[in-house]
N, C-alpha and C positions, 0 to 999 in steps of 0.2 A: 830725905825720901822721896820718891817720885811718886806724884799723886795719879790717879786713873785719869783725869785729865789730862794732865801733861804727857801722859804716855800714849794716849789715844789720837789727839789730834795736833796737829802742827799749823799754826796758820801760815800763809805764804802771800805776802802783799806784792802786787806787782801794778807799780803806779806809770804805766806807761801808756801813751795814746799815738804813738807812732803809725800805729794801722788805722786810724779813725779819719772821718773827714770831716767832723766837728771838733773843735778843741774842748777841753774840760774833764773827760772822763778820768784823766789821771788825777783828778781833786776827788775822784769817788770814794776812795778808801779813807780818806779824811772825813769827809761828809758823813760817813758811817760809824767813825769813831766820836765825831761831835753828836750824833744820833745816842750813842752809848752814853755819852756825859748824860744828855737830856733826860734818859732814861735812869741815870743814877745806878748804873750797871758797871760792875768791874770785869764785865768779860774782857776786855784787852789786857787786862793786868793778868786774869787768870789765864789765858792762853797767849803766850810771846809768840811773837811773830818774827820771820825771815822777811826780809823787805829786799826785793830783786833792783839791785841797779836800773835805773832807766836809761834811755837814751833820747828822750824827750828835746835836748839841746838841738838835733838835727831838724827840727820843725823849723828852725831859724834859717834853714840852709834851704835851696832848690832841693825840690822832691827826687831829681833823677828823671827817671822814667814815668811818662804818664801812666802808664798801663801796669806799673807796681811801684807805687808812691813810698818812698822811704823803705825800700826792701832790705837795703844792708841793715838797715837799723833794727827791722824786724827780724832778721837773721840773727841779729844780736840777742835779743830778747828770747828767742826759741831756745837758742843753745844756753841761757841763765836761767830760763824758767824751767826748762827739761833738766838740766842738771840738778836742779832744787827738788823739784818733784821725784826725781828719782832716788835719791839720797834719803827724803824724808820717808819713802815706801821702803827702801833696805833698811831702814831704820826701825821699821816696824809700825810708823805711825800713819796716819789718816791725814794726807795733805788736802786742807780746806784753803781754797784760793779765791782772794777778791781781787780782781784785776781791773785795768782801765778799759783797753778795749780789747774787742774779742781775737782780734789775729793771734795774742798769746795763747790762745788755746790750743793751735798747732803746738807750742812747745810742751803744754802739759800732756798731750797725747803722747808725744815725741819721749817725755820722761817715764812716761805708764811703760811704754815698751823698751824702754830703758832698763826699768827696773825687773820686768815680767818678757824678756825678748820671746820666750816660749808658748807665751800665754796669747790666748784668742781674746781680743778686746772689744767688747759692747760699748758703742756710744750712742746715750740718750740727751738728744740736742733739743734743748726747750728754748725756743727762738722764734719769733716772728719771720726771720730770715732763713735761707737755707745756706748761704755760706759756702757755695759751691762753684765761683768763680775763678777763675784762672789769670793769668796776664793776657792769653789770649782771647778772653771773652768777658772781660770786666768792662761795664760802661764808665765806672768814675776811677779805676785806679787803687782802690782803698784797699789796703790788706788784711782789713777785718771781714773782708767779704770772702777771703780765700782761705779760712783755716782748715776746714775738711778737704778740701783739693789737695791741699799738702799731705794730709793724713793719707787720702785714697791712691795718691799719685796720679791725680787727675790733672791732664791738659785741658780735655774737651776740645779737641781740634777739629771735630766734626763740626763744632759751632763757632768756628774760629771768626772773628770780627777785627780783632787788631795784630799788626805787624809787629813784633817785638824784636828788639839787638841782641845780638851775642851775648853781651854782657848780662842783661836780663834773662836770658835765658839761663845762663851760667849758675846766676844767683837763685832763681828759681829753683832749679835742680839741687844745688846745695839746701836750699829749705826743706824740699821734699824730703832729703836723706839726712835730716838731722836725727844723731843716734843710730845712725848706720842700719837704720830698717826703712823699708818703703817696698810697697806701702805698709802703712802701719794698722790700718784697718780694711773691713772688705764691707760693700754695701749691704751685702746681708746683714751686718753688724750695726746696721746706723737704723735709730728711730728719730723720726722729729715728729715733736708735740708742740702745736699752736702755729703751725708754719702758713703764714697766709700772704706773705709779700717776696716775690721772687720774680726774676726775668725768664725769658724764654730759653735761654742757653742753660739755664739751671732746672728748667722745668723738663727739659728734652732728658737730662741726665736722671733723675729722679722716675723719669717715664718707663727708660731705657731698662734702668737697673733695678725698679719695682721696689723703691724704697719703702717702707712703712711710713705713713704720714698720718698723725692723728689731729684731728682738727679739736678746737675749742668746743665745739657742738660735742663732738663725741666724747672728751671727757667728762663733759655734763650729762649726756646720755646714758653712759657708761656706769658713771660713778669710778671716783678716784680711786677706790679700794680695788673693785675688780678691775680696772683698767690696769693698774699698777701689775695685780697677778696675770692679766692676758700679755702684758710686755716683758714680765721677766719670762714666762716661759718662752715668748717669741726668741729671747735671748739666751734660752738654755743651753745652748752649745758654746756660749761663751764662759770665758774662766774668770774674767774681771770686768767690771761694769764703771764707766766714767759719765757722771751726769754733768753737763753744762748749761747754766741756767743764765740765759739772757735776759735781763729785765726788760727789753720791751717784750717779752714774752707774755707780759702782763697789757691789759687794757689801759689806754691813756686816762682813762677816769680814774684808775688808781694813782698816777702822777707821771707827769710829762716828763720827768728828770733824767732823760735819755736820748741818744742822738737821733734815734729813726723811730719814734712811736708810731704804732700801726693800731687802727679800732679791731675790734675784735678779738682781745686776748683774753686770758685769765684775770679772777680777780685775785687778790691777796689771801685768802684762805686757802681756793682752790689751789694757788700755786704752792703754799705750805703743805697743804695734805699731800699734793702729789710727792714733793721733795721726800717728805717724812715717810711714808707708804715705800719708796723705790728704796730708801736710805736701812731700810728693815733686813733688806737681802745682804748676806755677809760678802757678796762677790762685788758689791759697790765699793770702789776701793779708792774714789775721787770725786770731789764736789768743787765746783767753781762759779762764783757769782760774778757776772761782769756786766759793763757799760752803764752804769751809773754816774751822771753828769749832773752834778748838782748846780752848774752854770744856766741850765736849762730848767731848773726847777722852783718851786715856789715852797717856801719855808721847810725845805729841807724833807720834804714827805718822802720822796723815794727812796732816800738812805735810812729814813725810820723805817719803812715798809722792808727794806732789806735786811736791819738789823733785829726786827723782831722775828723774821724769818730765821735768820743766823743763831739766836739764842735756842731755839727749838732744834735746830738742826744739830746742833753742839749736844744739847740734851740727849738726842736721839743715838747721836755717835756712840756717848758712852754708855750705852745698854747693850751696844752691838758685842 
């Protein structure tokens, strides 16, 4: 007999860190499982996981282009994650992802579009960073700063600072076209929450395309319930909604267990309440937690924080 839990949620684990500049994010999933054990929770027994094979061995080899580090491995992860998300949605289940670095979110978006090619997809990006670079603009070459550009089919040539070779151009085009849909989302369908650390090339795109940005102060001033209603109304023309939650959206006072912490973020309760409010809308079809890095943490605090939110999320999804 299939329980309601088994029917609604499918956990997808993505222990990959090939897109990150700091090592350790691939261990985030195991850190969350340790937190579950510490809480004496049966969560990971109640919700069986699909584990996506990673390509982390590539990190022992040269990264290839300095402007698109390990892009071949990131392409593999896009394809693998995309297929898992597509199949989960086609099975009528809710994909709940825990991923290493944020680059794989481009694969998540591809998977949603593969499952619902005719649907308009809204994206709520809860993150300190814009992740709107391309190989033409990146200051670091780290691919976890580029997933939204792949979804938007954005090169940002107007702000170009890097000259990239033909091989990288070809791989970048392949990355943008995973799922045979490009672009997968539109700027009008993107919302940033707690965005507070980005480069001028990304700022130019946000301004040019009038992307909606909600600051931490606005979250607190408006209140989570009212804000969620406003955001869902803003995306009322979208058929589906994907929430991507980078743990660096939370303030470092919560925990420093992530690769790029930035002051001025949400606290644990604000983060949890925001996600839960947005999940109540039936159009929300996928949720991802990412960038938990226990090697940068103390006493596994970040993973414990994420696990507490994860339990609340699971209960909410069961009620949808």
